[in-house]
C-alpha positions as CSV (number, residue, x, y, z in Angstrom):
1,X,42.9,234.2,56.1
2,X,43.7,233.6,52.5
3,X,45.8,236.8,52.3
4,X,44.3,237.9,49.1
5,X,44.6,241.7,48.7
6,X,43.3,244.3,46.4
7,X,42.9,248.0,46.8
8,X,44.1,251.5,46.5
9,X,47.4,252.9,47.7
10,X,48.2,256.3,49.1
11,X,49.2,257.6,45.7
12,X,45.9,256.5,44.0
13,X,47.1,253.4,42.3
14,X,44.4,250.7,42.3
15,X,44.7,247.0,41.7
16,X,41.5,244.9,41.4
17,X,41.3,241.3,40.1
18,X,38.8,239.0,38.7
19,X,39.6,235.3,38.8
20,X,40.2,233.2,35.7
21,X,41.1,230.3,37.9
22,X,38.0,229.6,39.9
23,X,39.6,226.9,42.1
24,X,42.7,228.3,43.6
25,X,44.5,226.8,46.6
26,X,45.0,228.8,49.8
27,X,48.8,228.7,49.0
28,X,48.2,230.2,45.6
29,X,45.9,232.9,47.1
30,X,48.5,233.8,49.7
31,X,51.3,234.0,47.0
32,X,49.0,236.2,44.8
33,X,48.2,238.4,47.8
34,X,51.9,239.1,48.4
35,X,52.4,239.9,44.7
36,X,49.5,242.4,44.7
37,X,50.8,243.9,48.0
38,X,54.2,244.5,46.4
39,X,52.6,246.0,43.2
40,X,50.6,248.4,45.4
41,X,53.8,250.0,46.4
42,X,54.2,251.2,42.9
43,X,52.8,254.4,41.3
44,X,52.8,253.7,37.6
45,X,50.2,251.3,36.2
46,X,52.4,250.1,33.4
47,X,55.3,249.4,35.8
48,X,52.9,247.5,38.1
49,X,51.5,245.5,35.1
50,X,55.0,244.4,34.1
51,X,55.7,243.4,37.7
52,X,52.6,241.2,38.1
53,X,53.3,239.6,34.7
54,X,56.9,238.8,35.7
55,X,55.5,237.2,38.9
56,X,53.0,235.3,36.8
57,X,49.9,236.5,38.5
58,X,46.8,235.2,36.9
59,X,43.3,236.6,36.2
60,X,42.0,239.9,34.9
61,X,44.0,242.5,36.7
62,X,42.9,246.1,36.6
63,X,45.7,248.4,37.4
64,X,44.9,252.1,37.3
65,X,45.4,255.6,38.4
66,X,43.2,258.6,37.5
67,X,45.6,259.2,34.6
68,X,46.2,255.7,33.2
69,X,44.4,252.4,33.1
70,X,46.2,249.1,32.2
71,X,44.3,245.8,31.9
72,X,46.1,242.6,32.2
73,X,44.6,239.2,31.2
74,X,46.8,236.3,32.3
75,X,46.2,232.6,32.7
76,X,47.9,229.2,32.8
77,X,47.0,226.7,30.2
78,X,45.5,223.4,31.3
79,X,48.2,221.6,29.3
80,X,49.9,219.7,32.1
81,X,52.8,222.2,32.2
82,X,50.7,225.1,33.2
83,X,52.1,227.3,30.4
84,X,51.6,231.0,31.4
85,X,50.2,233.6,28.9
86,X,49.6,237.3,29.6
87,X,48.3,240.1,27.5
88,X,48.2,243.7,28.7
89,X,47.0,247.0,27.2
90,X,46.5,250.6,28.1
91,X,42.7,251.3,28.0
92,X,41.4,254.6,26.7
93,X,39.4,256.6,29.4
94,X,36.3,256.6,27.2
95,X,36.1,252.7,27.2
96,X,33.8,250.9,29.6
97,X,35.7,247.7,30.7
98,X,33.9,244.9,32.5
99,X,35.4,241.5,33.1
100,X,33.9,238.4,34.9
101,X,35.3,234.9,34.8
102,X,35.9,233.9,31.2
103,X,38.9,234.7,29.0
104,X,38.6,237.4,26.3
105,X,42.2,237.1,24.8
106,X,43.0,233.8,26.5
107,X,40.0,231.9,25.1
108,X,40.7,228.7,27.1
109,X,40.8,230.6,30.4
110,X,38.2,230.7,33.1
111,X,34.8,229.3,32.5
112,X,34.8,227.9,28.9
113,X,31.4,226.1,28.7
114,X,28.1,225.3,30.3
115,X,26.0,227.3,32.8
116,X,29.0,228.9,34.5
117,X,30.3,230.2,31.1
118,X,26.8,231.5,30.3
119,X,26.6,233.2,33.7
120,X,30.0,234.9,33.2
121,X,29.1,236.1,29.7
122,X,25.7,237.3,30.7
123,X,26.9,239.1,33.8
124,X,29.6,240.9,31.7
125,X,27.1,242.0,29.0
126,X,24.6,243.2,31.6
127,X,27.2,245.2,33.4
128,X,28.5,246.8,30.2
129,X,25.0,247.7,29.1
130,X,24.0,249.2,32.4
131,X,27.3,251.1,33.1
132,X,27.5,253.0,29.8
133,X,25.4,255.9,30.9
134,X,26.3,256.0,34.6
135,X,27.1,259.5,35.8
136,X,27.4,259.3,39.6
137,X,29.4,257.1,41.9
138,X,26.5,255.5,43.6
139,X,24.8,254.9,40.3
140,X,27.5,252.3,39.6
141,X,26.5,250.2,42.7
142,X,22.8,250.8,42.1
143,X,23.1,249.5,38.5
144,X,25.1,246.4,39.5
145,X,22.8,245.4,42.4
146,X,19.6,245.3,40.3
147,X,18.0,242.0,39.3
148,X,17.9,241.9,35.5
149,X,17.4,238.2,35.0
150,X,15.0,235.7,36.7
151,X,17.8,233.2,37.2
152,X,19.9,234.6,40.2
153,X,23.1,233.0,38.8
154,X,22.9,235.3,35.7
155,X,22.8,238.7,37.4
156,X,25.9,240.9,38.1
157,X,24.8,240.8,41.8
158,X,24.3,237.0,42.3
159,X,22.0,235.8,45.0
160,X,21.5,232.2,46.3
161,X,21.7,229.7,43.4
162,X,22.5,226.0,42.8
163,X,26.3,226.6,42.5
164,X,26.5,228.4,45.9
165,X,28.3,231.2,44.2
166,X,26.8,234.6,45.3
167,X,27.9,238.2,45.6
168,X,28.9,239.0,49.1
169,X,29.8,242.6,48.5
170,X,30.5,245.3,46.0
171,X,33.3,247.8,45.9
172,X,33.1,251.1,43.9
173,X,36.2,253.3,43.7
174,X,36.4,256.9,42.6
175,X,40.0,257.4,41.7
176,X,39.9,261.2,41.4
177,X,38.5,261.5,45.0
178,X,40.5,258.5,46.3
179,X,37.1,257.2,47.6
180,X,36.3,253.6,48.2
181,X,32.6,252.7,48.7
182,X,31.8,249.2,50.0
C-alpha cells in the first residue's frame, strides 16, 4: 500500500491531485498521503492550500468545497537541490479547470518534452473541450471515457499503450450532493 490518499471529508472539503513528478518513491507517496490526510481534516480550501504548501506537497492539487475552489501547482526543480516552488489561486466557479501531467505555471515541471508531453497536453485540451457544456454528473464520466484520438495514449481515458500507462478508473464528485461516483 503506497498510502496515497485523496477524497472528500465529512464537511465537503475535497482534495484531488495530479502528479507533476511521474516517478515518486513509495516513501514519498506515503509522506504525501499523510499530508493529504491531515489537510482533509480542514474545512477551508485556502487554509488547506497553505498547509500543503508549507509541507511542500507537489503536483496539481485541487482543494475545494461547494463555495470555494483553490488550485495549487507545486513542483521541485531538477536543479540538484530540489528547489520547491508553489503557486496557488482561487478559481472562479465559472472556469473549467483541467490538469494532467505538465506544468502550467511551473514550466519545467512534469512532462516537458516528447510523446509524454504531447499526451499530457492533448488529454488536457480534449478534457477542457468536452467538459465545457457538460450539465449532468454522469456526463462528466461519459465525456472522459470516449475515444477521441486513434492513439490510445492521447485520450483522457487511456487504454493499453507502449508506455504501459493507462487509466484504471475515474472519479467524479458532486460537491453539492457530497456524492462520489467511481
